[in-house]
N, C-alpha and C positions, 0 to 999 in steps of 0.2 A: 481719893481723887477719882478712882475708877467708878465708884458708886455715884459720884456727882455727875460724871460724864454720862453714865447710863441714864440717870434721871433727866439730864438735859436732852438726851436723844428721844425721850418720850415727851417731855414737857414742851419743848420748843415747837416741834411739828404740831402738837395738839392745839396749843394756843394759836398757832398760825392758821390751822384749819378753821377754828372758830372765827378768827378775824376775817378770813376770806369770805365765810358765809355772811358775816355781818355787813361787809362792804358790798355784797350783792344787793343789799336792801336799799330802798330809797332813804335819804335823798342822794347818797353817794353812788349808788350801785350800778354795776354792770352785770347782767345776769350770768355770764359764763363763770364769774368768780364763785357763784354758788356751787357749781359742779366741781370746780377746782378744790374748794374747801371740803366738800364731801369726799372727794378722792383722797385728799391728804389724810383725813381721819381714817378712812377705810384702810389705807396703806399702813398707818401707824399702829392700828390695833392688831395687826397680824402677829400671831404667836405669843401675845402677851398673856400673863397670868390674870386671873380674875381681878385681884386687887389693883394691879397695874392698869388693866383695862378701865376700871372704874375711875382711877386717877386721871387717865388720859381723857376719858369722856368728859369728866367734870371740868378739866382745864379747857377743853374745846368749848364747853358751854360758857365758861367765864369769858373766853375770847369773843364769843358771839354776842352774848347779852350785855357785856360791859359797854359795847358799842350800840347794839341793836335796841337796848332798853335804856339808853342814856337819858332819854326824855324824862324818866321817872324822878330825876332829881328835882323836877319842878314842884313836887309835893314836899319831899325833904330828903336830904342826902343820905341819912342813915337808913331810911326806909328803902331808898333805891339800892343801897348796898345789900341789904337783906334780900330784896327781891331778886337781884342778880345772882346771889349765892344760891338761893333756893331754885330758881329757874334752871340754873346750870345742872342741877341734879337730874333733870330729865335726859340730858346728854349722857350723864353717868349711867343712868338706867339702861339706855340703849346700848352703850358700850358693854355693860355687864351681860346683856342678853345676846351679844354677838359671839359666836364660837371662835376659838383662837386659831383653828386650822381648817378643818373640812367644813363645808356647808356655810362658809363665812359670807359669801356674796348674797344669797337669798335671805339669810337670817339678818344680816346687817341692814339691808333695805327694809325688811319687815319690822325689825326692832326700832329703827329710827322713825318709821311711820307711826307705829303704835305709841311710841313715847310722845310724839308730837300730838297725836289724837288725844292722849291723856292730858297733856299740857293745855290743850285748847278747852278742856272741860273742868279741870281740877287744879288747885283748890279754888273755892269761892267763884265757881263758874268758869274758870280758866282764863288764859291770856294769850290770844292769837297774835298780838303785836310782837314783832320780832321774828315771826315764823318765816321759814325759808321760802314758802310759797309766794310771799310778797315780793321777793327779789326777782321773780320770774314774770311779773306783770308786763314787762317790756320785751319779753323774749318769746320764742316759739312755743315753749312748754305751757304757756298760759292757756293754749287752746285745749289742753287736757281737762280744764275745769268743766267743759261742756259734758265730758264723760264721767268724771269722778270728783269734781269739786276741788277744794284746796288740798285734801289728803292725797289725791292722785298726783297733783303737781308736786307735793312733798315727796312722794314715793319716786317720782321721776328724777328729782334732783339727786336723791341718794343713789338711785340706780345709775344715773349718768356719771356720778362720782366713782362708782365701782368700775364702770367701763373705762373711764379716763385713767384711773389708777392702774388698772391691769395693763392697758396698752402702754402707758408710760414706763411701767416696770419691765415689760417685754422689750421695749426699745432700748432701755438702759442696759438690760442683760445682753442683748445682741451687740451693743457697742463695746461692752467690757468683756465679751466672749465668755460670759457665765451661763449657767443653766437658765434658760428662758421659760417662763410660765406659759401655759396655753392661753391663747387669746380667743379661742373659739367662743367661750361664754361671753366675753366682752363684746365680740362682734354681734352675737345674738341679741344682747341687751341693747346695743346701739341701734341695730335694725328695728328692734321692737319699739324703741322710743320714737324713732322716725315714723314708723307705721302708725303708732297710736296718735302722734301729733297730727299727722295728715288726717286720720279718721276724726279726731276732735274738731278739725277745721271744717269738715264737710257734713257732719251729722246735723240733725235739726237744731236750729238756733233761735227758736221762738216763732218762726214762720213769718209770713208776709204781714205787714201792718193791717189792722182792722180799723184803724182810725188814727188821727193825729191830734195833738194838743199844743196850743201856744202857751209857753211857760215863761215866767219871769222869776229869777232868783235874786233875792234882795239881800245885799251885804252892806250893813251899816258902816263897817270899818271902825278903826280905833287902834289903841295901843295893844300890843301883844305882850305875853309874858307876865301878866298881872292876874291876881286872884279876884274872885267876885267881891271880896271884902274891900279891895282897892279901887273898884270902879262902881259908881252909883248905878243901880238899876235904871234910874231915870235917864242917865247919860246914854246907856245902851238902847233903851226904848226910843229916845228922841232921835238917835242916829238912824234907827230903822225907819222911823217916820219920815225923816229928811230924805232918805234914799228912795222913798216911794214916789217922789215927784216925777222921776223919769218914767215910772210905770204908769202914773196917772195920765201923762200926756202921750203915751204910746198909742198908735193907731195901726191896726185894731188892738183893742185891749187884750191882754193875755187871758186865757181861759183858766189858768192856774197860776197863782202867785205863792211862792214858798219862802217863808221866813225861817231863820235858823232856830236851833234849839234854845230854850230858856231865855229868849230875849225879852220876854214879858215876865218879869220876876215879881210876884205879888206877895204882900204880907197879909193878904185877906183873900177870901174866895173870889174866883173869877166872876161868878154870877153877880150881876148888879154893879160891877166895878166900872169906873170911867173908861178903862182900857177896853173892856168888852164892848162898850157902846161905840167907842171910836172904831174898833176893828170891824164891827158889824156894819157901821155906816160906810166904811171904806169898801168892803166887799160888795155892798149893794150899789154904791156909786159907780164902781168899776165893772159891775155885772160879772164878777169873777168868783172862783173858789179861792179863798185865802186861807193858807195853812200857816199856823203860827205856833212856835214853841213856847209853852207857858209853864211856869212853876207856881204852885199855890200851896198854902199850908194845909195839911191833913189833920194835924194835931199839934200839940206843943212840942213834940219831939220828931215829927215826921212831915214830909212834904210830898207832893205829887209832881212828877216830871211828865208833862203831857204834850201832845200835838193836838191842837184844836182847829177844826176846819169850819169856816163860815162860808155859806153858799151865796150865790148871786142875789138872793132875796134878803140877805143879812141875817139869816138864821143859822144856828150851829147845826151842821150836817154830819159831824163825826168827831169823836174824841178817842184818842189812843194814848194809853199810859205806857211809858217805857218799861220793857220787861227786863232787859239785861242791864242791870245797874253796874256802875264802875265801883269795885271795892276800894275803900279808902279814898274815894273821890266823891261818890254820891251817898255812900253809906259805909259804916264801919262794922264788919263782921266781928262777932265776939268782942263787942265794944268794952265791956268791963275788964276783959283780960288784957287787951292791947293798951288800955289806958294806963297800965302800970309801966309801959315801956316807951310811950310816945305821947306827944302833945296832940290831942285830937280836936283842938279848938277850931281848926280849919274846916272840919266837917261836923258842925254842931248838931245837925239833924240828919235823919236817914230818909232816903227816898223810898216811897212805898212801891214795891214791885208790881207791875201790871201782869196780866195773864192772857192777853190777846195774841192773835197770830200776826198782827200788824196790818191786816187787810182792812181797807176803808173804802166804802163805796161813796163816791162824790159826784156832783154834777159834771166835773171835768173828766171823770172816768174812774174805773176801779184801780186803786193805788195800794201798793205794798209799802209800808213805812218801816224804815230802819232808823232808829234814833241814835245818832252819834256812834258810840262804842259798839252798837249792834251790827254795824256794817262789817265788822271783822268776823262775824259768826254766820257761816253758810246756812245754818239751820233756820235763822230768822227769815231770810228771804225765801227759803225753801217752803216754809209754812204759808207765807202770804201768797206766793205764786200758786201753790196747790189750792189755796182758798179762792183764787180767781183774780189776783192782781195782774194788771196789764202794763203797769209802769211802776218803777221803784222810786221813792222819794226819801231823801236823807237830810232831815234837819239836824245840824250838828253844831258843836261849839268846841273849838280847839284853841281858844284865845289865851288860856293860861300857859301855853308853851311858847317860849320866845323864839325857838328855832323852827325850821320847816320839817323836822323829822317826823312828827306825828301827822301833820297835814299831808305830807307826801305818802306816808304809809297808808293813810286813810284813802287817798285817791287810788293807790294801787289796789287796795281791798275793793274799792268800787269797781275797778276794771274787772277783777275776778268775779265779782257778783254779777255783773252784766253778762259775762260769758257763760257762767254756770246756769243762769236762769233764762237767758234769751230775752231779757228785758232791757229797755233803755233805762237810764238812771239819771236823776237830777239831785244835786246836793247843794244846800245853802248853809253857809257858815258866817258868823258875824264879822270875822276878820280874815276869812279865807282858810282853805281853798273852797270856793264855790265852783261847781263843775257840772258839765253835761257830758254823759258818756253813752255811746250807742251800744246796742246789744252785741256788737262784735268786739267791744272793749276799746273803742277809739274815743279818746278824750277830745271832743270837738270844741269845747269851751272850758276855760279855767281862769278864775280871777287871780288878781295879785294879792299877796298877803298884806293886811293892814289897811288897804284902800277901801274907800266907799265906792261900790260898784253895783251895777245891775247887769245880769246876764239874761239875754233873751234868746229863746230857741224854740223850734218846733220839733217835738219828739213824737215817736210812734207808740201806739198801743198795740200790744201783741198778746195772742192767746195760746200760741203753740208751746209745746213743752220740749225741753232738752232731755237727753238721757239721764242727766243728773237730777232733773226735776222728778223723774219717775223713780230712780233707784236710790238716790241719796248716798250716804257714806258706807252703807252696809257691804256692798261688794268689795270695796277696798279693804275694809276691816277684816272681812272673812279671809280674803286672799292673803293678807299680811299675816294673820294668825297661822294659816296653813304653811306659808313659807318659813315662818319662824320655827315651827315644829319640824318641818323637813330639814332645815339646816342643822338643828340640834340632833336629829336622828343620824345624819351623816357624821357629825362630830363624835357621837357616842359610839358608833360602829368603828370609827377610826381608832378611838381610844382603846 
């Protein structure tokens, strides 16, 4: 009985910590819950042995990702279960790397940051969805993206949790007249977070506009929560063509028209196809740059996921091939191995990975392309902006998800992208969300899910660089590694 009680004292707060972190994420989220969840986990890990810390961290990961990655069931439920169990191991790793007594605060923040950095890149290219930084898109800490991108926001969430837990413990001890811990460190952390947030809000944000572009985002609309096998490509394509009527009668015509990802799905090469001829005529008639998501076969077992741009003269002015593919969505890694455990018929062919920066020079201006899943990766926009992009464009497709969970997390990722790069961002999705976001992270236009809509906006072109554009993730990674070492040196001296 005593053993069960002890396990419950570890398990329940750990799971609760993860749930609070998950509920800070879109679409449910309120950003302070992220700090609360981080604080509960920091408090619970105090004094625990290694094995118990690992158990506590893994349970927190389960609480977080069972909710934060609930969307994965759209592929298959058993795959979603495996994904959640595996992703939770990154929380277990962070907990294992946190010292039990001395040096806990710096090491905890560092370990959680480094574990998240690893999760964003491994395995199979990583999975930033469900990351705690997305829960801060509507809060003040998002301004830190300008200084250090998603990883600095992640560090701030865990540091804020340390400060909150320490102050809460001090208040509880004072009330119960027990020995109270020092709150000096917590105060320093809180002041530091406020100072960094203010600094993030005032550092260079892309600079003054060097030009403007009239943009139209075309959302054909349709049923959500269905796979590409359940909807004819012709139906999707026709919906996009129908939605173009409002664009065709707009005056003045937009200079840039963005269609979503893979709304032109071909079983033959694009060159010489009727679709290519239609899109060419459309761009020429409207005297606009028309960006369209196209898939075309590359071989019997592979396909290309591209963004093709037609210029005002009707000629193709740029082609970008998606670099960061969705594992088990657009390709199956280790296909022969996983075929023994799952039905892979839903992904019969593999997308060919591109190798570009995402930068495309068009008559409408220099554009940085992030195709769908790539919006969650800071490195993709980082490369295109450094190559000269003055505007970010995101053709995406989230139609297979019946709920708003992935579309809202995608919008949150777009907010972070605009702040970290100092660039306006436009996003087009076949069933939503299509959106326009300013370089300060303000969503000025957003479509409704499932509806046929066209969004019109005038967006700015910018050339200035933010600190994150210059430095990237390296400063945060180095500082986290140093703090982790410092924390463990203190623990070992104490031991």
